Backbone as a ProteinNet text record, in pm:
[ID]
protein_1_A
[PRIMARY]
MAPEVRRIPADSPDALRLVADMVAELVPVYGDVDEPGTPSATPADFSPPVLVHRHERPAGRPVAGGGIKRLDASTAEIKRMYVAPAARSRGLARLLLDALEDAARSLGYRVARLDTASRQRHAVALYASAGYVEVPDYNGNPYATYWAEKILA
[TERTIARY]
-841.4	-761.4	-769	-746	-748.3	-622.8	-635.2	-516.9	-421.9	-297.6	-198.6	-128.5	-79.9	-4.7	140.7	226.9	370.7	443	554.1	642.1	755.2	778.3	886	961.4	1083.9	1159.1	1089.4	1098.2	1032.9	1091	1211.8	1271.8	1260.5	1176.2	1155.7	1076	1088	1012.6	860.9	806.3	661.9	620.5	698.7	666.7	676.5	782.4	801	691.7	645.5	538.1	408.5	376.2	253.1	258.3	372.5	385.7	370.6	431.3	418.3	273.7	202.6	61.2	-20.9	8.9	-62.8	-39.5	86.4	119.3	52.2	54.9	-7.9	-157.6	-220.6	-363.8	-392.3	-301.6	-323.9	-288.6	-196	-151	-265.8	-358	-467.8	-559.4	-561.6	-649.7	-583.4	-455.5	-387.6	-269	-228.2	-106.4	10.7	132.1	251.4	270.5	227.5	231.9	368.2	455.7	591.3	691.6	710.9	806.5	945.7	1025.5	1159.7	1239.8	1302.8	1386.7	1312.2	1178.3	1103.6	994	1012.1	906.4	893.2	772.7	750	808.9	840.7	906.1	971.9	1095.5	1166.4	1178.6	1212.5	1229.3	1323.5	1425.9	1520.3	1456.5	1346	1278.2	1204.5	1176.8	1106.3	1209.9	1241.7	1352.3	1302.9	1326.4	1381.8	1287.5	1343.4	1256.7	1148	1028.7	914.7	803.2	747.5	629	535.7	413.1	315.1	230.1	216.9	138.7	28.1	-75.9	-185.3	-171.3	-157.4	-140.7	-264.5	-298.1	-404	-345.6	-384.7	-340.9	-457.3	-440.3	-316.8	-223.3	-266.5	-179.8	-50.8	-58.7	60.1	112.2	46.5	92.1	28.1	101.1	43	-71.3	-177.4	-291.6	-309.5	-232.3	-241.9	-112.1	-82.7	38.9	43.9	138.8	160.4	288.5	335.6	460.8	450.9	553.9	563.2	690.7	673.9	787.4	804.8	925.9	954.7	944.9	864.7	861.9	947.8	936.1	1022.8	1020.3	1083	1097.8	965.2	859.4	730.8	622.7	651.9	548	590.3	501.1	520.7	415.1	447.8	351	317.5	189.7	145.5	145.9	220.3	242.5	203.8	168.6	151.7	49.2	-51.7	-154.2	-233.4	-239.5	-298.6	-356.8	-476.2	-539.1	-566	-520.4	-540.5	-689.4	-729.9	-872.9	-947.7	-887.7	-955.7	-978	-909.6	-920.6	-1000.8	-1057.9	-1130.5	-1267.4	-1323.2	-1456	-1460	-1348.2	-1341.1	-1289.4	-1274.5	-1225.6	-1074.4	-1003.3	-857.7	-796.6	-857	-802.1	-803.4	-910.5	-917.6	-814.5	-804.1	-705.1	-563.3	-538.5	-407	-376.3	-472.9	-452.6	-423.2	-498.6	-473.3	-332.1	-289.1	-155.4	-46.3	-67.5	30.3	38.8	-74.8	-74.1	-1.9	-27.7	40.6	191.5	231.5	374.3	435.6	364.6	414.9	429.7	330.7	340	461.6	482.6	593.4	729.4	733	855.8	868.9	772.6	779.5	711.9	640.9	571.3	443.1	411.9	290.7	182.1	220.3	125.6	145.2	32.4	38	-27.6	36.8	-19.8	-34.3	-119.7	-138.2	-203.2	-200.5	-271	-333	-425.6	-483.9	-537.1	-566.6	-607.7	-759.8	-803.4	-945.9	-1034.7	-983.5	-1068.3	-1066.7	-1005.7	-1004.9	-1103.2	-1228.6	-1329.1	-1345.5	-1333.7	-1343.1	-1231	-1112.5	-1000.8	-1028.5	-1081.2	-1114.5	-1215.6	-1316.9	-1417.3	-1354.1	-1262.7	-1194	-1114.1	-1034.1	-949.6	-1032.1	-1138.5	-1224.6	-1287.7	-1333.3	-1396.3	-1295.7	-1167.1	-1062.6	-1008.1	-1064.4	-1024.5	-926.1	-899.9	-810.5	-885	-813.6	-869.7	-797	-873.3	-813.7	-722.1	-605.5	-507	-465	-397.9	-347.4	-241.1	-217.8	-114.3	17.7	74.9	200.8	317.4	290.2	398.5	408.3	319.9	328.1	299.2	233.7	200.3	105.3	146.5	62.9	-63	-68.7	-185.4	-285.2	-241.8	-328.4	-427.1	-543.9	-645.8	-696	-643.8	-685.8	-561.9	-540.2	-430.6	-491.5	-446	-505.5	-402.5	-435.4	-348.9	-431.5	-366.3	-429.7	-326.3	-369.5	-284	-285.9	-169.9	-162	-155.8	-116.6	-100.1	-231.5
-1543.1	-1611	-1536.9	-1612.1	-1553.2	-1469.5	-1362.6	-1282.2	-1363.2	-1323.5	-1388.3	-1283.1	-1324.8	-1236.3	-1278.2	-1180.4	-1207.1	-1102.4	-1141.9	-1046.7	-1013.8	-886.8	-841.6	-729	-702.2	-592.1	-458	-374	-243.1	-152.1	-181	-97.8	-159.4	-261.4	-321.9	-226.4	-237.6	-149.4	-155.8	-274.9	-286.4	-211.5	-227.2	-159.4	-8	37.4	181.3	240.8	165.5	214.1	229.7	131.3	143.1	261.4	283.5	398.6	527.9	534.5	654.8	676.3	569.4	580.8	632.5	581.5	624.7	773.5	815.8	956	1044.2	1001.9	1080.9	1096.5	996.2	1005.4	1097.8	1102.8	1183.1	1331	1363.4	1501.8	1598.1	1566	1659.8	1680.1	1582.4	1589.7	1662.7	1630	1680.5	1771.3	1783.4	1856.5	1759.4	1810.7	1727.2	1647	1520.6	1436.6	1375.3	1380.7	1327.9	1428.7	1531.9	1633.9	1573.4	1609	1552.2	1566.6	1458.3	1458.4	1436.4	1430.8	1414.8	1308.1	1201.2	1100.9	1030.4	982.7	914.9	775.2	722.9	592.7	581.1	539.5	512.5	361.2	311	165.7	107.6	181.8	132.3	116.9	185.9	176.5	45.2	-22.2	-148.9	-256.9	-276.5	-361.8	-479.7	-602.5	-634.4	-587.5	-561.6	-505.9	-604	-577.4	-663.9	-577	-616.6	-552.3	-661.8	-651.9	-751.2	-690.6	-761.1	-711.8	-809.1	-753.2	-832.5	-823.9	-936.1	-937.9	-997.4	-951.1	-1012.3	-1054.6	-1169	-1222.6	-1212.8	-1209.1	-1238.2	-1120	-999.1	-882.6	-894.7	-952.4	-973.4	-851.9	-739.5	-618.1	-610.4	-561.1	-546.4	-445.5	-476.6	-385.7	-330.2	-381.5	-332.9	-364.4	-285.6	-312.6	-235.1	-271	-203.4	-254.4	-186	-224.3	-227.5	-281.5	-291.9	-220.4	-123.3	-45.5	-76.5	-102.3	-130.8	-2.6	-6.7	105	73.3	-48.6	-97.9	-250.1	-316.7	-462.1	-536.6	-479	-549.8	-483.3	-367.4	-290.5	-257.2	-287.9	-254.3	-152.5	-74.6	18.3	-26	-37	-67.2	64.2	64.2	186	163.7	272.6	275.7	175.2	146.3	53.3	120.5	54.1	115.8	9.2	37	-46.3	44.8	3.6	82.3	101.7	218.2	246.9	139	84.1	-16.4	-148.3	-168.8	-294.6	-281.1	-166.5	-144	-211.9	-223.7	-282.9	-430.8	-498.3	-643.3	-717.9	-648.1	-712.1	-720.1	-656.1	-665.3	-590.6	-481.5	-407.6	-494.8	-567.8	-656.8	-767.9	-827.4	-933.4	-880.4	-760.4	-699	-671.5	-616.5	-588.8	-718.5	-823.6	-953.3	-1002.9	-988.9	-1033.9	-952.1	-821.7	-738.4	-775.5	-801.9	-845.1	-978.8	-1073.4	-1202.5	-1184.6	-1096.5	-1070.2	-1011.2	-919.5	-859.4	-967.1	-1054.2	-1163.7	-1251.6	-1283.8	-1372.6	-1308.8	-1176.8	-1105.2	-1084.3	-1135.3	-1129.3	-1010.2	-929.6	-815.5	-860.7	-797.4	-829.8	-724.5	-605.5	-495.7	-434.4	-401.6	-327	-192.2	-88	47.2	98.3	197.4	261.2	395.9	475.2	602.9	625.7	718.8	758.4	900.8	960.6	1100.7	1115.3	1236.8	1266.5	1223.4	1224.3	1193	1045	962.9	818.7	749.3	792.8	735	584.7	541.8	398.7	321.4	380.8	316	303.7	409.1	404.3	293.4	282	176.7	38	21.4	-107.2	-141	-46.9	-73.6	-103.9	-29.5	-55.8	-195	-231.8	-363.3	-477.2	-447	-548.1	-555.3	-476.4	-484.2	-379.2	-278.5	-171.1	-78.5	-32.9	54.5	188.2	295.5	428.7	456.4	516.8	554	698.7	761.9	897.9	898.9	1015.8	1036.8	980	886.3	824.2	860.8	930.3	953.6	1097.1	1184.6	1323.3	1345.7	1252.5	1268.3	1387.1	1492.9	1612.5	1592.7	1486.7	1460.8	1367	1293.6	1195.2	1261	1200.1	1240.5	1119.7	1003.4	878.2	791.1	749.9	660.8	542.2	422	303.5	193.7	96	-20.1	-144.5	-257.5	-387.6	-481.7	-559.4	-663.7	-780.8	-825.2	-929.8	-1070.1	-1084.1	-1217.2	-1292.8
-1677.8	-1576.6	-1444.1	-1340.7	-1207.5	-1184.5	-1110.3	-1076.3	-988.9	-984.5	-899.4	-814.6	-700.3	-612.2	-619.5	-640	-643.8	-562.4	-502.9	-435.8	-531.6	-549.8	-637.1	-567.7	-608.4	-546.3	-567.2	-468.1	-473.2	-580.3	-626.1	-729.5	-869.1	-883.6	-1014.8	-1103.5	-1235.2	-1324.6	-1301.6	-1278.4	-1253.4	-1127.4	-1020.3	-894.8	-911	-973.9	-992.5	-1081	-1180.9	-1267.9	-1189.3	-1103.8	-1025.1	-928.6	-866.3	-775.8	-855	-971.4	-1055	-1097.3	-1131.1	-1166.9	-1048.8	-928.8	-809.1	-783.1	-789.7	-765.2	-870.1	-995.9	-1103.2	-1080	-1023.7	-995.5	-877.3	-781	-660.8	-678.2	-766.9	-783.1	-814.7	-907.1	-932.4	-811.5	-722	-605.2	-488.8	-461	-342.1	-370.3	-493.4	-523.9	-527.2	-523.4	-533.7	-406.1	-409	-289.2	-263.9	-359.5	-343.3	-395.4	-318.1	-359.6	-365.2	-464.8	-477.6	-348.7	-310.4	-191.3	-61.5	-65.6	58.8	50.6	-28.1	-33.3	101.7	131.5	258.5	259.6	143.5	134.3	-2.6	-1.6	-125.6	-139.8	-257.4	-269.1	-164.3	-125.6	-25.6	112.2	138.1	267.1	285.2	177.3	185.7	210.8	338.8	377.1	459.3	415.6	284.4	174.5	56	-49.8	-91.1	-43.4	-73.3	-127.5	-236.5	-290.2	-335.4	-299.8	-339.5	-449.3	-558.6	-671.9	-703.9	-755.3	-809.1	-959.7	-1026.1	-1171.5	-1235.2	-1352.3	-1429.9	-1562.9	-1606	-1735.1	-1832.2	-1961.7	-2032.3	-2046.6	-2015.8	-2036.5	-1956	-1837.3	-1757	-1684.7	-1700.8	-1632.5	-1494.4	-1396.6	-1263.8	-1266.2	-1195.8	-1188.2	-1047.5	-952.4	-814.7	-743	-642.7	-568	-438.6	-357.9	-231.3	-169.8	-70.2	-7.1	143.5	204.1	349.6	392	478.5	528.8	677.5	718.8	859.4	941	1047.4	1141.9	1263.6	1314.2	1420.6	1413.4	1508.2	1500.8	1494.2	1547.2	1548.5	1464.9	1408.6	1339.1	1196.2	1103.6	963.1	922.5	821.5	766	624	594.7	459.8	382.7	271.9	194.8	49.4	-15.1	-160.7	-211.8	-131.7	-177.2	-288.4	-403.4	-521.1	-612.8	-664.5	-766.9	-886.3	-1003.7	-1125.5	-1151	-1200.3	-1220.5	-1299.1	-1402.7	-1484.8	-1411.8	-1299.4	-1225.5	-1095.9	-1071.5	-946.2	-947.3	-828.9	-807.1	-842.3	-825.2	-847.7	-725.7	-613.8	-492.5	-482.2	-574.2	-571.4	-453.3	-410.6	-296.7	-171	-148.6	-31.4	-43.9	-161.8	-182.1	-164.7	-213.3	-198.5	-51.4	20.7	162.9	238.4	210.4	274.5	243.5	117.5	78.3	146.9	160.1	229.9	377.3	438.8	578.8	593.6	501.8	505.7	489.6	399.1	379.4	506	570.7	695.1	803.4	815.2	913.4	884.4	756.5	720.6	751.1	759.3	794.6	945.6	1022	1167.3	1232	1155.4	1213.8	1282.6	1394.8	1470.5	1454.6	1407.7	1392.5	1253.9	1189.6	1063.1	1085.4	1038.5	1043.6	901.4	886.7	756.7	777.2	671.1	673.5	536.8	531.4	404.4	418.4	304.9	302.5	298.7	313.8	332.4	216.7	97.1	-17.8	-53.8	27.6	5.1	101.3	96.9	186	164.4	39.2	9.8	78.5	90.2	157.4	306.9	367	510	535.1	449.5	464.8	453	357.2	341.1	465.8	513.5	629.2	753.3	775.2	891.6	881.5	763.2	747.1	760.4	742.2	756.2	899.1	990.1	1130	1176.4	1095	1137.9	1232.9	1334.1	1436	1428.4	1429.1	1418.4	1536.8	1506.3	1607.7	1582.2	1679	1655.1	1544.8	1489.7	1388.5	1439.9	1366.2	1408.2	1316	1204.5	1109.5	1057.1	1096.9	1053.5	906.2	840.4	699.2	683.7	614.2	604.7	519.8	440.4	355.5	422.6	523.1	587.8	683.1	690.9	787.8	866.4	831.9	895	915.1	1038.7	1073.4	1145.8	1116.1	1176.7	1189.7	1274.2	1289.8	1315	1292.3	1310.9	1371.1	1469.5	1525.6	1427.9	1384.3	1283.7	1340.7	1467.9	1527.3	1534.3
[MASK]
+++++++++++++++++++++++++++++++++++++++++++++++++++++++++++++++++++++++++++++++++++++++++++++++++++++++++++++++++++++++++++++++++++++++++++++++++++++++++

């Protein structure tokens, strides 16, 4: 069956599991990327709480997800974009990015920003091919080496 995109609350069990899977994958590469008390985004930061997931059936478990964090009235940040290893190389990251951008537009945002770290070269290639343009560091993320934005209008 074809995957489906759904919006679910950022504090739902499925959303929290995907974030935990993402962090677990990054820790061996970068160290503790979400030190207790200092995460770059908590479920409450996704206001209104929106998370877009890519689901595959028949298992029904989410295989990819990401969130939208408000930076200001016109700018959203795409956060926690993640595709499970078993679901990679199927175009889900592009579909997920498109869905996150659509969700940001529907919430009235005109600009999407994002960042990624040095060892996510595939992510940089995806973002550049989707029209993101590199910008200076806008959030002080100590793990990021690439910051970019895209006009959504």
